[in-house]
TILUM-985746 format. One record per residue: residue in one letter; y, z, x of N, C-alpha, C, O, CB in turn. Coordinates in pm, 1 decimal, padded with zeros to 6 digits. Each point is the difference from the previous one (the first is absolute). Glycine has a CB too. Example, Ala and Ser with C-alpha at 12.3 -4.5 7.8 and 13.67 -1.06 7.14 Angstrom:
2
   aa       n_py       n_pz       n_px      ca_py      ca_pz      ca_px       c_py       c_pz       c_px       o_py       o_pz       o_px      cb_py      cb_pz      cb_px
    A   -00569.0    00780.0    01319.0    00119.0    00000.0   -00089.0    00120.0    00000.0    00090.0   -00001.9    00066.5    00103.6   -00115.4    00058.1   -00292.8
    S    00222.3   -00196.6    00154.2    00119.0    00006.0    00082.0    00109.0    00073.0   -00077.0    00110.8    00016.9    00050.9   -00173.6   -00231.4    00067.5
END
This chain:
97
   aa       n_py       n_pz       n_px      ca_py      ca_pz      ca_px       c_py       c_pz       c_px       o_py       o_pz       o_px      cb_py      cb_pz      cb_px
    M    09348.7    10186.6    08526.4    00053.5    00119.6    00076.7    00145.5    00008.6   -00033.5    00069.1   -00098.1   -00027.8   -00235.7    00077.3    00221.6
    I    00210.7    00149.8   -00189.3    00142.0    00045.4   -00017.5    00047.4    00074.8    00121.7   -00075.4    00073.6    00063.6    00043.2   -00057.5   -00310.4
    A    00153.4   -00035.4    00277.0    00065.2    00083.9    00112.5    00115.8    00072.7   -00057.7    00072.5   -00051.4   -00085.2   -00138.1   -00110.8    00267.0
    Q    00083.9    00289.6   -00132.3    00121.9    00056.5   -00039.6    00082.1    00024.0    00140.1   -00049.3    00051.8    00100.2   -00059.6    00061.7   -00328.6
    L    00242.3   -00160.7    00216.1    00089.0    00019.1    00105.2    00085.0    00108.7   -00037.8    00050.7    00000.3   -00112.1   -00060.1   -00228.5    00183.2
    A    00031.2    00323.8    00013.5    00083.4    00110.1   -00034.2    00084.0    00035.3    00122.8   -00047.5    00012.6    00112.8   -00120.3    00072.0   -00284.6
    N    00305.4   -00068.8    00138.2    00083.5    00051.9    00101.1    00034.8    00142.5   -00022.9    00031.5    00040.1   -00112.1    00053.3   -00261.8    00145.9
    H   -00090.3    00302.4    00075.1    00022.8    00149.5   -00013.6    00116.0    00025.4    00113.6   -00005.1   -00052.9    00111.1   -00261.7    00122.9   -00196.1
    W    00360.9    00008.4    00047.1    00102.1    00035.5    00082.3   -00003.7    00143.0    00033.9    00018.4    00086.0   -00086.1    00106.9   -00264.2   -00005.2
    A   -00150.9    00208.6    00226.6   -00031.3    00142.2    00038.9    00144.4    00057.6    00020.1    00095.4   -00072.2    00028.9   -00339.2    00027.9    00092.4
    L    00252.3    00174.8   -00138.1    00118.9    00076.4    00049.8   -00005.3    00008.6    00151.2   -00109.5    00016.3    00053.9    00120.4    00120.2   -00266.9
    P    00096.5   -00145.9    00283.2    00011.9   -00007.9    00141.3   -00084.7    00107.5    00065.2   -00074.3   -00030.5    00093.2    00303.2   -00065.2   -00116.9
    D   -00222.1    00205.6   -00015.8   -00063.7    00119.0    00067.8   -00138.9    00029.9   -00058.6   -00057.4    00106.2    00024.6    00287.7   -00008.2    00018.9
    K   -00284.3   -00195.7   -00123.0   -00139.0    00001.4   -00059.2   -00078.3   -00121.9    00036.3   -00111.3   -00019.3   -00049.1    00194.8    00151.4   -00139.7
    L   -00027.8   -00215.8    00274.4   -00067.4   -00127.1    00029.3   -00151.8    00019.3    00040.7   -00089.9   -00057.3   -00061.5    00318.9   -00034.7    00135.4
    D   -00251.0    00172.2    00028.3   -00136.6    00019.6    00056.7   -00089.3    00048.9   -00111.1   -00109.1   -00054.6   -00016.4    00197.8    00108.3    00248.6
    E   -00049.6    00045.9   -00309.9   -00067.1    00057.2   -00107.5   -00038.2   -00109.5   -00111.3   -00115.2   -00011.3   -00041.8    00241.5    00232.2    00096.8
    A   -00029.2   -00293.0   -00095.2   -00011.3   -00105.1   -00094.6   -00099.7   -00105.3    00038.9   -00082.8   -00042.7   -00080.4    00311.8    00087.8    00020.9
    N   -00220.0   -00088.0    00188.1   -00094.4   -00092.7    00047.4   -00139.2    00060.1   -00001.3   -00091.6   -00067.8   -00046.5    00268.3   -00038.3    00183.6
    S   -00199.9    00225.7   -00090.7   -00120.4    00069.6   -00010.6   -00072.4    00002.1   -00140.4   -00120.0   -00023.7   -00013.8    00220.0    00154.1    00196.2
    V   -00018.1   -00100.9   -00279.0   -00030.8    00006.2   -00144.2   -00050.6   -00135.2   -00041.3   -00106.5   -00011.2   -00060.6    00282.1    00188.1    00016.1
    L   -00098.2   -00283.2    00077.5   -00041.7   -00125.7   -00052.0   -00136.6   -00038.2    00079.8   -00091.2   -00058.5   -00058.6    00348.0   -00014.9   -00003.1
    L   -00264.8    00107.4    00189.1   -00126.0   -00041.8    00072.5   -00121.3    00074.0   -00061.1   -00106.1   -00060.8   -00013.9    00237.7    00019.1    00233.1
    E   -00119.0    00173.0   -00256.5   -00111.7    00083.6   -00055.4   -00026.2   -00066.4   -00138.4   -00116.3   -00026.0   -00030.9    00182.2    00257.5    00156.7
    N    00028.7   -00258.0   -00204.0   -00027.4   -00065.4   -00125.2   -00081.4   -00131.7    00011.0   -00089.5   -00028.7   -00079.4    00299.5    00133.4    00001.4
    G   -00173.4   -00180.0    00179.0   -00076.9   -00116.5    00030.1   -00144.8    00017.4    00033.7   -00091.0   -00070.3   -00043.7    00296.3   -00012.3    00114.9
    R   -00217.3    00185.7    00013.0   -00140.5    00043.2    00035.0   -00089.2    00045.0   -00120.7   -00118.8   -00031.4   -00008.0    00215.9    00103.7    00228.1
    A   -00033.8    00000.7   -00310.1   -00055.1    00055.4   -00121.6   -00037.1   -00105.4   -00094.6   -00104.2    00006.3   -00065.2    00235.2    00191.6    00096.2
    M   -00043.4   -00299.7   -00040.1   -00028.6   -00105.4   -00100.6   -00114.6   -00097.5    00036.7   -00052.4   -00073.7   -00083.5    00292.4    00090.8    00024.1
    R   -00274.1   -00012.8    00185.6   -00104.2   -00091.8    00053.4   -00131.5    00019.7   -00074.6   -00075.5   -00093.7   -00025.8    00185.1    00097.5    00253.4
    A   -00134.0    00128.1   -00262.3   -00132.3    00026.5   -00069.5   -00002.2   -00025.1   -00155.7   -00101.5    00012.0   -00068.5    00063.9    00161.1    00249.2
    F    00159.8   -00208.8   -00227.6    00016.8   -00012.9   -00149.9   -00055.6   -00144.5   -00040.0    00022.2   -00095.9    00074.0    00196.3    00258.8   -00079.2
    P   -00287.3   -00175.9   -00107.0   -00049.7   -00129.2   -00048.5    00102.2   -00097.7   -00019.3    00104.7    00030.7   -00057.0   -00277.1    00081.0   -00046.1
    G    00148.7   -00237.2    00149.8    00097.3   -00115.6   -00004.4    00095.9   -00010.3    00107.5    00073.6   -00098.6    00003.3   -00093.5    00112.1   -00230.3
    F    00028.5    00082.9    00321.7    00087.0   -00016.3    00108.1   -00058.6   -00102.7    00099.0   -00119.5   -00008.6    00028.5    00203.9    00244.8   -00061.9
    I    00016.8   -00314.4    00082.7   -00035.3   -00109.3    00095.4    00059.2    00025.0    00139.9   -00073.1   -00000.8    00099.1    00065.0   -00161.6   -00293.1
    S    00139.7    00184.5    00202.0    00078.4    00018.8    00122.6    00127.0    00056.8   -00011.0    00052.1    00000.4   -00111.6   -00161.4   -00173.1    00186.2
    R    00173.6    00224.7    00028.0    00141.5    00060.9    00002.5    00046.8   -00011.8    00137.8   -00068.8    00017.5    00100.6    00027.9    00148.2   -00285.3
    Q    00179.0   -00200.7    00179.4    00068.4   -00004.1    00132.6    00128.4    00061.6   -00027.6    00052.6   -00009.1   -00111.0   -00164.6   -00198.4    00201.1
    T    00168.4    00275.1    00015.4    00125.9    00072.8   -00005.5    00086.1   -00058.1    00110.8   -00043.2   -00019.9    00113.5   -00063.1    00234.8   -00208.2
    F    00238.4   -00242.7    00053.2    00104.1   -00062.7    00095.3    00117.6    00086.2   -00005.2    00039.6    00053.9   -00103.4   -00115.8   -00290.8    00070.3
    I    00136.5    00249.4    00159.6    00120.9    00064.0    00013.6    00118.5   -00097.9    00026.0   -00013.5   -00077.0    00095.1   -00117.9    00273.1   -00014.2
    S    00236.1   -00201.7   -00148.1    00098.5   -00109.9    00015.1    00059.6    00012.7    00136.2    00018.5    00113.5    00043.7    00034.0   -00122.7   -00290.4
    E   -00020.6   -00094.0    00318.0    00079.5   -00000.3    00126.4    00150.4    00021.3   -00035.5    00076.1    00065.8    00070.9   -00247.1   -00226.0    00045.4
    N    00206.4    00099.8   -00230.7    00145.1    00009.1   -00042.1    00038.9    00138.9   -00051.6    00110.9    00046.7    00026.2   -00119.9   -00289.6   -00086.1
    D   -00082.4    00310.1   -00014.0    00015.7    00127.5   -00052.3   -00130.3    00083.2    00024.0   -00096.6   -00006.0   -00076.1    00263.0   -00087.1   -00094.9
    P   -00161.3    00168.0    00278.6   -00123.7    00074.5    00021.8   -00033.4    00116.2   -00091.2   -00098.2    00072.3    00016.8    00133.9   -00139.0    00205.3
    L    00054.2    00080.0   -00321.6   -00031.6    00110.2   -00102.6   -00082.4   -00071.5   -00111.7   -00063.2    00070.5   -00078.6    00286.7    00073.6    00126.3
    R   -00226.5   -00283.2   -00059.5   -00079.7   -00066.6   -00096.0   -00128.0   -00029.4    00047.8   -00019.2   -00068.3    00100.7    00206.3   -00018.1   -00192.9
    I   -00291.9    00144.6    00010.7   -00139.1   -00024.9    00020.0   -00048.6   -00079.5   -00104.3    00013.8    00038.0   -00116.3   -00042.4    00160.6    00230.8
    T   -00031.2   -00313.2   -00085.1   -00056.9   -00085.4   -00110.6   -00154.8   -00000.5    00018.1   -00056.5   -00012.2    00108.7    00272.0   -00141.3   -00122.7
    T   -00277.2    00168.4   -00108.2   -00141.8   -00004.5    00005.1   -00043.5   -00125.7   -00081.5    00071.6   -00040.5   -00091.6   -00091.1    00300.1    00117.4
    V   -00094.8   -00319.9    00006.3   -00061.0   -00099.5   -00069.4   -00152.3    00031.3   -00024.3   -00083.0   -00001.9    00090.8    00256.4   -00155.8    00006.6
    V   -00200.8    00185.3   -00223.0   -00132.6    00038.6   -00041.6   -00068.8   -00107.9   -00087.0    00051.1   -00043.4   -00103.2    00025.2    00282.2    00114.6
    V   -00196.3   -00279.3    00037.7   -00066.5   -00106.5   -00079.0   -00115.2    00059.9   -00075.0   -00083.9    00064.4    00063.0    00149.5   -00241.1    00102.5
    W   -00077.0    00159.6   -00303.0   -00103.0    00044.4   -00087.7   -00072.1   -00117.9   -00062.7    00054.2   -00110.3   -00007.4    00074.8    00318.0   -00035.1
    R   -00246.5   -00184.8   -00000.9   -00077.4   -00102.6   -00065.8    00075.0   -00036.6   -00130.5    00021.6   -00117.1   -00031.3   -00245.0    00202.8    00133.7
    R    00262.5    00021.9   -00177.7    00067.7   -00017.3   -00124.0    00111.7    00105.6   -00007.1   -00004.2    00107.8    00059.3   -00206.4   -00202.5   -00171.7
    K    00313.0    00051.2    00031.8    00116.7    00091.3   -00025.5   -00055.4    00126.2   -00063.5    00050.8    00107.7    00031.5    00115.8   -00301.8   -00063.4
    E   -00262.9    00189.7   -00051.7   -00062.4    00117.5   -00071.4   -00060.8    00108.7    00116.5    00011.3    00122.3   -00007.8   -00077.8   -00290.6   -00214.4
    D    00010.7    00106.4    00313.0   -00040.7    00090.9    00114.1    00097.0    00074.5    00072.2   -00020.7    00113.9    00042.0   -00140.5   -00258.6   -00019.3
    H    00268.8    00080.4   -00007.9    00119.1    00078.2    00059.0    00064.4    00099.6   -00094.6    00051.5    00104.2    00040.6   -00005.8   -00301.1    00098.8
    H   -00050.2    00163.5   -00258.5    00058.0    00105.9   -00105.9   -00094.1    00111.3    00003.2    00043.9    00115.0    00001.2    00063.5   -00283.3   -00162.0
    A   -00239.4    00143.9    00162.3   -00091.5    00113.2   -00006.4    00022.4    00093.9    00133.1   -00005.1    00122.7   -00007.5   -00172.7   -00273.3   -00136.5
    W    00201.6    00084.1    00259.8    00031.9    00090.5    00111.0    00126.6    00080.5   -00024.6    00006.3    00119.3    00030.0   -00118.3   -00278.4    00122.7
    L    00216.9    00089.5   -00209.9    00135.9    00067.9   -00024.1   -00025.1    00118.4   -00095.9    00061.4    00105.7    00014.5    00075.8   -00329.0    00015.9
    E   -00227.8    00204.8   -00128.2   -00031.4    00111.6   -00099.0   -00101.7    00104.9    00052.7   -00020.8    00101.7   -00066.2    00064.9   -00268.3   -00118.3
    S   -00104.4    00145.5    00295.5   -00105.4    00078.5    00049.4    00054.4    00146.9    00033.9    00114.6    00016.7    00041.6   -00231.6   -00235.0    00049.2
    P    00029.5    00320.5   -00110.6    00029.7    00138.4    00047.0    00036.9    00012.8    00146.6    00090.9    00072.0    00041.2   -00245.5    00002.3   -00212.8
    E    00074.7   -00151.9    00248.3    00024.3    00001.1    00145.4    00140.1   -00056.3    00039.4    00068.4    00053.8    00087.1   -00318.5   -00079.6   -00056.5
    R    00287.2   -00080.2   -00096.1    00140.5   -00069.2    00049.2    00108.9    00091.0   -00063.6    00102.8    00020.5    00064.7   -00190.4   -00283.3   -00057.3
    K    00070.3    00321.7   -00137.0    00097.4    00076.7   -00052.1    00023.1    00131.2    00084.6    00114.0    00043.4    00016.8   -00172.0   -00146.8   -00240.8
    A   -00051.4    00164.1    00275.8    00009.0    00105.5    00087.1    00075.6   -00024.4    00134.3    00066.8    00086.8    00056.0   -00273.1   -00020.5   -00165.6
    R    00190.3   -00182.2    00151.4    00070.7   -00047.3    00130.6    00153.1   -00024.3   -00031.5    00084.3    00019.0    00087.6   -00307.1   -00138.0    00003.0
    A    00253.7    00080.4   -00206.6    00134.9   -00039.7   -00030.2    00089.8    00121.1   -00023.8    00122.1   -00010.0    00011.7   -00210.6   -00202.0   -00108.3
    G    00028.0    00327.2    00063.1    00068.7    00123.3   -00035.5    00117.1    00026.6    00076.6    00107.5    00004.6   -00059.8   -00309.5    00079.3   -00004.9
    S    00197.8   -00065.4    00189.3    00105.4    00045.1    00098.4    00063.3   -00118.3    00064.7    00093.6    00022.2    00076.9   -00216.1    00189.2   -00031.5
    A    00087.5   -00323.6   -00064.1    00058.7   -00114.2    00070.0    00135.6   -00039.5   -00044.7    00073.6   -00066.1    00073.3   -00295.0   -00008.4   -00041.4
    G    00255.7    00112.8   -00148.5    00132.9   -00038.9   -00061.6    00118.3    00039.6    00086.6    00106.5   -00061.0   -00009.3   -00207.8    00087.6   -00216.6
    S    00083.8    00077.2    00312.3    00105.2    00054.5    00081.4    00024.5   -00087.4    00133.3    00089.7    00025.8    00080.3   -00151.6    00209.9   -00178.0
    L   -00023.6   -00335.9    00110.2    00012.1   -00085.6    00122.7    00070.5   -00120.1   -00014.4    00022.3   -00070.4    00098.5   -00217.1    00155.4   -00033.4
    W    00235.7   -00118.5   -00187.8    00075.6   -00129.0   -00018.9    00145.0    00004.5   -00035.2    00043.6    00090.8   -00070.8   -00250.9   -00170.6    00003.3
    S    00277.9   -00008.2    00111.2    00145.2   -00004.0   -00033.2    00032.7   -00074.1   -00130.0    00105.6    00021.4   -00059.6   -00062.1   -00013.2    00302.9
    R   -00129.5   -00090.1   -00284.0    00006.9   -00071.0   -00120.3   -00139.8   -00029.6   -00064.7   -00102.6    00022.7    00064.1    00315.8   -00118.1    00026.4
    P   -00217.0    00044.2   -00218.8   -00132.9   -00022.9   -00058.1   -00055.5   -00118.3    00065.0    00072.3   -00085.9    00050.3   -00013.5    00186.0   -00267.6
    V   -00190.0   -00106.0    00217.0   -00081.6   -00108.6    00047.4    00035.1   -00119.8   -00086.7    00023.1    00012.4   -00120.3   -00211.6    00141.9    00201.5
    E    00192.3   -00276.8   -00013.7    00011.8   -00131.8   -00072.7   -00140.6   -00069.2    00023.9   -00044.3   -00016.8    00113.7    00315.4   -00009.3   -00079.1
    A   -00328.9   -00007.6   -00133.4   -00137.8   -00064.1    00009.4   -00006.4   -00113.5   -00097.2    00070.0   -00006.0   -00101.1   -00181.0    00222.7    00167.6
    E    00018.2   -00311.2   -00028.2   -00027.3   -00106.7   -00087.4   -00140.1   -00046.8    00033.9   -00054.3    00015.4    00109.5    00299.7   -00080.8   -00131.7
    Y   -00301.7    00001.9   -00092.3   -00127.2   -00059.4    00011.4    00001.6   -00143.0    00041.1    00091.1   -00069.3   -00045.4   -00161.1    00225.2   -00118.1
    C   -00020.5   -00211.9    00245.5    00001.2   -00141.6    00026.4   -00139.8   -00045.7   -00006.3   -00089.1    00074.1    00041.4    00292.8   -00062.7    00099.0
    E   -00228.5   -00121.5   -00186.4   -00130.3   -00065.1   -00007.2   -00033.5   -00056.3    00142.0    00077.3   -00073.0    00061.9   -00043.5    00013.7   -00314.7
    V   -00154.1    00099.1    00298.1   -00041.5   -00035.8    00132.5   -00058.2   -00152.1   -00003.8   -00093.6   -00024.9   -00076.0    00041.6    00284.7    00132.5
    I    00103.4   -00353.0    00019.5   -00042.4   -00131.8   -00005.2   -00098.7   -00025.6    00124.5    00046.7   -00000.4    00113.9    00177.7   -00068.8   -00239.0
    P   -00350.1    00049.7    00103.9   -00093.3   -00007.7    00108.5    00038.7   -00116.4    00092.7    00040.1   -00105.1   -00049.9   -00222.1    00205.1   -00096.2
    E    00171.2   -00084.4    00284.3    00017.1   -00104.1    00095.5   -00111.2   -00101.4   -00012.0   -00116.3    00035.6   -00019.3    00233.7    00122.3    00169.8
    A   -00081.8   -00283.0   -00139.2   -00107.7   -00100.7   -00001.2   -00081.3   -00011.0    00127.5   -00091.9   -00081.5    00007.8    00230.9   -00039.5   -00164.1
END
């Protein structure tokens, strides 16, 4: 399994809309092959930072979602919600014993 950790920084006047877009994306990806789970966090230190953790069976599954027409359609107008580019990284998921 692979997880992608992504930090998003919303514009102050767009926080509610940005959070809604991220939550809707999470709902949409649930039906996509290889999806396992997703959680969204809002920082207590910086409430404009929204962190998502998405777990996929394989990195290729996540890439397929990112390239899907559904995801691209959703991303079209979302660029106006963020104060800076998303910072994301992949992490290998280590199963708990």
